[in-house]
C-alpha positions in Angstrom: -48.5 25.5 -15.4 -47.5 29.0 -16.0 -47.0 30.4 -12.5 -44.8 33.3 -13.2 -47.4 36.0 -12.6 -48.1 38.7 -15.2 -49.1 41.2 -12.6 -51.6 42.7 -15.0 -52.6 46.2 -14.1 -56.2 47.1 -13.2 -55.6 50.7 -13.9 -53.1 52.7 -16.0 -49.5 52.5 -14.8 -49.3 56.3 -15.0 -51.6 56.3 -12.0 -48.9 54.8 -9.7 -45.8 56.8 -8.6 -43.5 53.9 -8.3 -44.5 52.5 -11.8 -44.2 55.8 -13.4 -40.8 56.5 -12.0 -39.7 52.9 -13.0 -41.0 53.3 -16.6 -39.2 56.7 -16.8 -35.8 55.6 -15.5 -35.3 52.1 -16.0 -35.4 51.5 -19.9 -32.1 53.3 -20.5 -30.5 50.9 -18.1 -32.0 48.0 -19.7 -31.2 49.2 -23.2 -27.6 49.8 -22.2 -27.4 46.2 -20.9 -29.0 44.6 -23.9 -26.6 46.5 -26.2 -23.8 44.5 -24.5 -25.0 41.3 -25.9 -24.3 42.0 -29.6 -26.8 42.5 -32.5 -28.5 39.0 -32.6 -28.8 38.1 -29.0 -29.3 41.8 -28.0 -32.3 41.9 -30.5 -34.0 38.7 -29.0 -33.5 39.9 -25.5 -34.7 43.5 -26.4 -37.9 41.7 -28.0 -38.5 39.7 -24.8 -38.1 43.0 -22.8 -40.5 44.9 -24.9 -37.9 47.3 -26.0 -37.9 46.5 -29.7 -39.9 44.5 -32.4 -38.7 41.2 -33.7 -36.6 43.0 -36.2 -34.9 45.1 -33.7 -36.8 48.4 -34.4 -37.3 50.3 -31.0 -40.7 50.2 -29.7 -42.0 53.6 -28.1 -42.6 53.4 -24.5 -41.1 51.5 -21.4 -41.2 47.9 -22.6 -42.7 45.8 -20.0 -45.1 46.7 -17.0 -41.9 47.0 -14.7 -44.0 46.1 -11.8 -41.2 44.5 -9.8 -38.9 47.4 -10.2 -41.7 49.7 -9.1 -41.7 47.8 -5.9 -37.9 48.2 -5.7 -38.2 52.1 -6.2 -41.1 52.4 -3.6 -39.1 50.1 -1.0 -35.9 52.3 -1.5 -38.0 55.6 -1.0 -39.8 53.9 2.0 -36.6 53.6 3.9 -35.5 57.0 3.0 -33.7 56.7 -0.3 -34.5 57.9 -3.7 -35.8 56.2 -6.9 -32.3 56.2 -8.4 -30.8 54.3 -5.7 -33.0 51.3 -6.5 -32.4 51.4 -10.4 -29.6 48.7 -10.6 -31.5 46.3 -8.3 -34.6 46.9 -10.1 -33.1 46.3 -13.5 -31.5 43.1 -12.1 -34.9 41.9 -10.9 -36.6 42.7 -14.3 -33.9 41.0 -16.2 -34.1 37.7 -14.2 -37.8 38.0 -14.5 -37.7 37.9 -18.1 -35.4 35.2 -18.2 -37.7 33.1 -16.1 -40.5 34.0 -18.6 -38.6 32.7 -21.6 -37.8 29.5 -19.9 -41.2 29.1 -18.3 -42.9 29.6 -22.0 -40.6 26.9 -23.4 -41.2 24.4 -20.6 -45.0 25.1 -20.9 -45.2 25.3 -24.6 -47.0 28.8 -24.3 -47.1 30.4 -27.7 -48.5 34.0 -26.7 -47.4 36.4 -24.0 -48.3 40.1 -23.8 -50.4 39.7 -26.9 -47.6 38.6 -29.2 -45.7 35.5 -30.1 -43.5 34.2 -27.2 -39.8 34.5 -27.7 -39.1 30.7 -28.5 -42.0 30.8 -31.1 -40.6 33.9 -32.8 -36.8 32.9 -32.7 -36.8 29.2 -32.0 -36.0 27.2 -28.8 -32.3 27.2 -29.0 -31.7 31.0 -29.3 -34.6 31.5 -26.7 -32.7 29.4 -24.2 -29.5 31.4 -24.8 -31.4 34.7 -24.5 -32.7 33.6 -21.0 -29.3 32.6 -19.9 -27.9 35.9 -21.1 -30.5 37.8 -19.3 -29.6 36.1 -16.0 -25.9 36.9 -16.6 -26.8 40.4 -17.4 -28.8 40.7 -14.4 -26.0 39.9 -12.0 -23.6 42.0 -14.1 -25.9 45.0 -13.8 -26.2 44.7 -10.1 -22.4 44.1 -9.6 -21.5 47.4 -11.6 -23.1 49.5 -8.9 -20.5 50.3 -6.1 -22.7 50.4 -3.1 -22.2 48.8 0.7 -25.1 46.5 -0.1 -23.9 45.1 -3.4 -22.1 41.9 -2.1 -24.9 40.9 0.1 -27.5 41.7 -2.8 -25.6 39.5 -5.2 -25.9 36.7 -2.7 -29.7 37.5 -2.4 -30.1 37.4 -6.1 -28.4 34.1 -6.3 -30.4 32.7 -3.5 -33.7 33.9 -5.3 -32.4 32.2 -8.6 -32.1 28.9 -6.6 -35.6 29.5 -5.3 -37.0 30.1 -8.8 -35.3 26.9 -10.2 -36.9 24.9 -7.1 -40.2 26.2 -7.8 -40.1 25.6 -11.5 -38.9 22.0 -10.8 -41.9 21.5 -8.5 -44.2 22.9 -11.1 -42.8 20.5 -13.6 -43.1 17.7 -11.0 -46.9 18.6 -10.5 -47.5 17.8 -14.1 -46.6 14.3 -13.7 -48.2 13.5 -10.3 -51.8 13.3 -9.9 -51.8 14.0 -6.3 -50.8 17.6 -5.3 -51.6 19.2 -1.9 -52.5 22.7 -1.4 -49.4 23.4 0.8 -47.3 22.1 -1.9 -48.9 24.3 -4.5 -48.5 27.3 -2.1 -44.8 26.5 -1.4 -44.2 26.1 -5.3 -45.8 29.6 -5.9 -43.5 31.0 -3.2 -40.6 29.8 -5.2 -41.8 30.8 -8.7 -43.4 34.1 -8.0 -43.0 35.1 -4.4 -39.2 34.8 -4.4 -38.6 37.3 -7.0 -40.9 40.0 -5.8 -39.5 39.4 -2.3 -36.1 39.9 -3.7 -37.2 43.2 -5.4 -38.3 44.5 -2.1 -35.4 43.4 -0.2 -32.9 44.9 -2.6 -34.9 48.1 -3.1 -34.7 48.6 0.8 -31.0 47.7 1.1 -30.0 50.0 -1.8 -32.3 52.9 -0.8 -30.2 53.8 2.5 -27.0 54.5 0.9 -27.9 58.2 0.2 -28.0 58.9 3.9 -24.1 58.6 4.0 -23.9 61.8 2.0 -24.9 63.7 5.1 -21.9 62.7 7.2 -20.6 60.0 9.4 -22.8 60.5 12.4 -25.9 60.7 10.3 -24.8 57.7 8.3 -24.2 55.7 11.5 -27.7 56.3 12.6 -29.7 56.3 9.3 -27.3 54.9 6.5 -28.1 51.3 6.8 -31.2 49.3 6.9 -31.2 46.8 9.8 -31.3 43.1 8.6 -34.5 42.5 10.4 -36.0 45.2 8.3 -34.7 43.7 5.1 -36.2 40.2 6.1 -39.6 42.0 6.7 -39.5 43.7 3.3 -38.5 40.3 1.7 -41.4 38.5 3.3 -43.8 41.3 2.3 -42.8 40.7 -1.2 -43.0 36.8 -0.9 -46.6 37.3 0.2 -47.6 39.7 -2.3 -46.1 37.6 -5.1 -48.1 34.5 -4.0 -51.3 36.8 -3.7 -50.9 38.0 -7.3 -50.1 34.7 -8.6 -53.2 33.3 -7.0 -55.3 36.0 -8.5 -53.5 35.3 -11.9 -54.5 31.6 -11.5 -58.3 32.7 -11.0 -57.7 34.9 -14.2 -56.4 32.0 -16.0 -59.6 30.3 -15.7 -62.2 33.1 -15.6 -60.4 36.0 -16.9 -61.1 38.0 -20.1 -58.5 36.9 -22.8 -58.3 40.7 -24.0 -57.0 41.4 -20.4 -54.9 38.1 -19.8 -53.5 37.9 -23.3 -54.3 34.1 -23.2 -57.0 32.0 -24.9 -60.2 31.3 -22.8 -59.4 28.2 -20.6 -55.9 27.8 -21.7 -54.8 26.5 -18.1 -57.7 23.9 -17.9 -57.0 22.8 -21.6 -53.3 22.0 -20.6 -54.6 20.5 -17.5 -52.4 22.7 -15.2 -52.6 22.3 -11.5 -53.2 25.9 -10.8 -54.2 26.9 -7.3 -58.1 26.8 -7.8 -57.8 23.4 -9.4 -55.6 22.0 -6.7 -57.9 23.4 -4.1 -61.0 22.1 -5.8 -59.5 18.6 -6.2 -58.7 18.6 -2.5 -62.1 19.9 -1.5 -63.5 16.2 -1.2 -66.9 16.9 -2.9 -68.8 15.2 -5.6 -67.5 18.0 -8.0 -63.9 17.2 -6.8 -64.4 13.4 -7.9 -65.9 14.5 -11.3 -63.1 17.3 -11.7 -60.4 14.5 -10.9 -61.8 11.9 -13.6 -62.2 14.5 -16.3 -58.8 16.1 -15.6 -57.4 12.5 -16.0 -59.0 11.8 -19.2 -56.3 11.6 -22.1 -56.7 13.5 -25.2 -57.6 17.0 -26.3 -60.3 18.7 -24.4 -63.3 20.2 -26.4 -64.7 23.6 -25.5 -67.7 21.8 -23.9 -65.3 19.8 -21.7 -63.6 23.1 -20.7 -66.7 24.8 -19.9 -67.6 21.7 -17.7 -64.2 21.8 -15.9 -64.6 25.4 -15.3 -68.0 24.9 -13.5 -66.6 21.8 -11.5 -63.8 24.0 -10.3 -66.1 26.7 -9.0 -68.7 24.2 -7.7 -65.9 22.6 -5.5 -64.8 25.9 -4.1 -61.6 26.4 -6.0 -62.3 30.1 -6.9 -63.6 31.1 -3.5 -60.6 29.3 -1.6 -58.0 30.9 -4.0 -59.3 34.4 -3.7 -59.6 34.0 0.1 -56.0 32.8 0.4 -54.9 35.8 -1.7 -56.5 38.1 0.8 -55.0 36.4 3.7 -51.5 36.8 2.0 -52.0 40.4 1.4 -53.0 40.9 5.1 -49.9 38.9 6.1 -47.7 41.1 4.0 -48.8 44.3 5.6 -48.6 43.0 9.1 -44.8 42.8 8.4 -44.5 46.5 7.3 -47.0 48.2 9.6 -44.6 48.2 12.7 -41.8 49.9 10.8 -41.3 53.6 10.5 -41.4 54.2 6.8 -41.8 57.3 4.6 -45.4 58.0 4.5 -45.7 58.9 0.9 -43.7 55.9 -0.3 -45.7 53.6 2.0 -49.0 55.1 0.4 -47.3 54.4 -3.0 -47.0 50.7 -2.0 -50.7 50.6 -0.7 -51.8 52.1 -4.1 -49.8 49.6 -6.1 -50.9 46.7 -4.1 -54.4 47.7 -4.2 -54.5 48.2 -7.9 -52.9 44.9 -8.6 -55.1 42.9 -6.3 -58.2 44.4 -7.7 -57.7 42.3 -10.7 -60.5 39.8 -10.1 -62.5 37.9 -12.7 
């Protein structure tokens, strides 16, 4: 089950201030990092990041969507910092995110991502695994290179996030072997595989966004130069909730979405019998459609187009689609309840609202 969300935009990224600045400022830092990996490994990692083609030729533009670094930028600005303050944190998050995509695609056997062959398909499994490992190392190195009061704590936060990602991936693989998966188990897995990384992006952005205040003197810095830990916890939980919400919506798109938008074949999640959130919710609904879905999902062999269409109807009939979208809305509301009490920069807060709204409008 591919649960590392694509965060596919519903509008051009240029419409969002945080994305615009991330796409302007981050690629040079990513390119510099990839250059440290040597010609071959750097080419593979550059391909994964969208910085070059499979032959190493530079690709115009910013590479990936850079949604997670955009949240780092906006969270830095929300606490009074500047976009540049969040760049090392944003780069580290983007590098770990792409490492997780490489490994996830290998484990799931996914052959297409972002409308082109996945890294393991293009370069083979051994080199793809190595590239994923290199991106993880590069993420920690990029964050550690920045001299900042929050660096040590941020490295620990990044390591904790990587641990959560690994646990989430392990649960995901376990779900493939187990017939009985509960809704709460599914949500916990999504929190590890998707929520953790966006939560870390928001936390690190806020933590690094406060440093510039120290430039205005010791008295000013004493009052404004550090973000309270309680605030950082709120930013992280904010991102956790949004990450799960975005993945829930992606799970809906994985069944009912337009392949031209998702970049995946119609019904690919159902063909692979993945226990995505709509499927788990439908299986646990206790209806006649749930029973039929359970029997058909357990049938061995490849599924025909007709069977995939039947499965799609059963998931919807059992309420899987409705529950998943309702849970996404609940997560979004819970996320904003965490930030609403905080005195944030109004422009940056509106940027977070706009980006969240655009992303959560992606509904099939």
